[in-house]
Structures are given as structure tokens and as C-alpha cells.
C-alpha positions as a Markdown table, in Angstrom:
| # | Residue | x | y | z |
|---|---|---|---|---|
| 1 | Unk | 0.0 | 0.0 | 0.0 |
| 2 | Unk | 1.0 | 3.6 | -0.5 |
| 3 | Unk | -0.3 | 6.8 | 1.0 |
| 4 | Unk | -2.0 | 9.2 | -1.5 |
| 5 | Unk | 0.6 | 11.9 | -0.6 |
| 6 | Unk | 3.3 | 9.6 | -1.9 |
| 7 | Unk | 1.7 | 9.1 | -5.3 |
| 8 | Unk | 0.8 | 12.7 | -6.2 |
| 9 | Unk | 2.6 | 15.8 | -7.5 |
| 10 | Unk | -0.1 | 18.1 | -6.3 |
| 11 | Unk | -2.9 | 17.7 | -3.7 |
| 12 | Unk | -4.8 | 20.8 | -2.9 |
| 13 | Unk | -8.1 | 22.3 | -2.1 |
| 14 | Unk | -9.4 | 25.7 | -3.1 |
| 15 | Unk | -12.4 | 27.8 | -3.7 |
| 16 | Unk | -14.6 | 27.1 | -6.6 |
| 17 | Unk | -16.7 | 30.1 | -6.1 |
| 18 | Unk | -18.3 | 31.2 | -2.8 |
| 19 | Unk | -20.3 | 28.0 | -2.3 |
| 20 | Unk | -18.0 | 25.2 | -3.4 |
| 21 | Unk | -14.6 | 23.8 | -2.7 |
| 22 | Unk | -12.6 | 21.6 | -5.2 |
| 23 | Unk | -9.8 | 19.2 | -4.5 |
| 24 | Unk | -7.2 | 18.8 | -7.2 |
| 25 | Unk | -5.3 | 15.4 | -7.1 |
| 26 | Unk | -2.6 | 15.4 | -9.8 |
| 27 | Unk | -0.6 | 12.2 | -9.9 |
| 28 | Unk | 3.1 | 11.8 | -10.6 |
| 29 | Unk | 2.5 | 9.5 | -13.6 |
| 30 | Unk | 0.1 | 7.3 | -15.4 |
| 31 | Unk | 0.7 | 4.3 | -13.2 |
| 32 | Unk | 0.0 | 6.2 | -10.0 |
| 33 | Unk | -3.2 | 7.7 | -11.6 |
| 34 | Unk | -4.5 | 4.3 | -12.7 |
| 35 | Unk | -3.6 | 2.7 | -9.4 |
| 36 | Unk | -5.7 | 5.3 | -7.5 |
| 37 | Unk | -8.5 | 5.3 | -10.0 |
| 38 | Unk | -8.8 | 1.5 | -10.0 |
| 39 | Unk | -8.6 | 1.4 | -6.1 |
| 40 | Unk | -12.3 | 2.3 | -5.8 |
| 41 | Unk | -11.4 | 5.0 | -3.3 |
| 42 | Unk | -12.2 | 7.9 | -5.6 |
| 43 | Unk | -16.0 | 7.5 | -5.8 |
| 44 | Unk | -18.6 | 9.7 | -4.0 |
| 45 | Unk | -19.5 | 6.7 | -1.8 |
| 46 | Unk | -15.9 | 6.0 | -0.7 |
| 47 | Unk | -15.1 | 9.7 | -0.2 |
| 48 | Unk | -18.2 | 10.5 | 1.8 |
| 49 | Unk | -16.9 | 9.3 | 5.2 |
| 50 | Unk | -13.4 | 10.8 | 4.5 |
| 51 | Unk | -14.6 | 14.2 | 3.6 |
| 52 | Unk | -17.7 | 14.1 | 5.9 |
| 53 | Unk | -20.2 | 15.0 | 3.2 |
| 54 | Unk | -23.2 | 13.0 | 2.0 |
| 55 | Unk | -22.5 | 10.9 | -1.0 |
| 56 | Unk | -25.0 | 12.8 | -3.2 |
| 57 | Unk | -23.1 | 16.1 | -2.5 |
| 58 | Unk | -19.8 | 14.9 | -3.8 |
| 59 | Unk | -18.8 | 15.1 | -7.5 |
| 60 | Unk | -15.8 | 13.2 | -8.8 |
| 61 | Unk | -14.3 | 13.9 | -12.3 |
| 62 | Unk | -11.5 | 11.9 | -13.8 |
| 63 | Unk | -9.2 | 13.7 | -16.3 |
| 64 | Unk | -6.8 | 11.1 | -17.7 |
| 65 | Unk | -4.7 | 13.5 | -20.0 |
| 66 | Unk | -3.4 | 15.3 | -16.9 |
| 67 | Unk | -3.4 | 12.1 | -14.6 |
| 68 | Unk | -5.8 | 14.1 | -12.4 |
| 69 | Unk | -8.9 | 13.6 | -10.3 |
| 70 | Unk | -11.0 | 16.6 | -9.3 |
| 71 | Unk | -13.5 | 16.4 | -6.4 |
| 72 | Unk | -16.1 | 19.1 | -5.7 |
| 73 | Unk | -18.1 | 19.6 | -2.6 |
| 74 | Unk | -20.4 | 22.4 | -1.4 |
| 75 | Unk | -19.0 | 24.7 | 1.3 |
| 76 | Unk | -20.5 | 24.3 | 4.7 |
| 77 | Unk | -20.7 | 28.1 | 4.9 |
| 78 | Unk | -20.3 | 30.5 | 2.1 |
| 79 | Unk | -16.8 | 31.9 | 1.6 |
| 80 | Unk | -16.3 | 34.8 | 4.0 |
| 81 | Unk | -19.4 | 34.2 | 6.0 |
| 82 | Unk | -19.2 | 34.7 | 9.8 |
| 83 | Unk | -19.0 | 31.0 | 10.5 |
| 84 | Unk | -16.5 | 30.3 | 7.7 |
| 85 | Unk | -13.2 | 29.0 | 9.1 |
| 86 | Unk | -11.2 | 28.8 | 5.8 |
| 87 | Unk | -12.1 | 31.7 | 3.5 |
| 88 | Unk | -10.0 | 30.4 | 0.6 |
| 89 | Unk | -10.8 | 26.7 | 1.1 |
| 90 | Unk | -7.2 | 25.8 | 1.0 |
| 91 | Unk | -7.0 | 23.8 | 4.2 |
| 92 | Unk | -9.6 | 21.1 | 3.4 |
| 93 | Unk | -7.4 | 18.5 | 1.7 |
| 94 | Unk | -5.7 | 17.1 | 4.8 |
| 95 | Unk | -8.1 | 14.1 | 5.3 |
| 96 | Unk | -7.0 | 12.9 | 1.9 |
| 97 | Unk | -3.2 | 12.9 | 2.6 |
| 98 | Unk | -3.1 | 9.6 | 4.4 |
| 99 | Unk | -5.5 | 7.6 | 2.3 |
| 100 | Unk | -4.1 | 4.1 | 1.7 |
| 101 | Unk | -4.1 | 3.3 | -2.0 |
| 102 | Unk | -3.8 | -0.5 | -2.5 |
């Protein structure tokens, strides 16, 4: 097994407008991308407990030419709202770092 952070070039979260956050997962090479994609861990159902969102609120897009997976979730509070704890959405990717990829 390998941790996700060992297979990627880039793993980040960021704003996708005031009401959404995206996670960009860019793999080091084709083999790492295929390994992760085939693991079954990058589906809405598998990511729901990790990201703590209902499955139906998670969108997963695979982009093979860039060896990338993009995940989108709604923000819990709009960006900049009083209850917002991460205005830029850039600290939300941490739960993905230690995912074990078979």
C-alpha cells in the first residue's frame, strides 16, 4: 500500500466560487493515476466518510490526460461568512493525505 501523498505531485483544495470547494489530485505518472482510479477510493460513496459529506453532494471527475482527479463539494458556509473557518478553502485537503491506496 502507498499513501496518497506519496503518489501525487499536487494535492490541494481551493475555492470554486463562494459556495463550493474543489480538491485537485494530480498524480506523478500514469501508473499512479491508474492505481488510484482503480482502487475504488475515488468515488462519491468512498469519499463521503473521509470528507464528511453526504455521497450525493460529492462530485468526482477523472481527467486522464493530466493524470488528475477533481473532487467538488459544497462549502458548509459561504466563503467569507461569519461561520467560515477557511475563506480560501485551502486547508480542506488534509483528510486525503493519508488515504491508503492499494
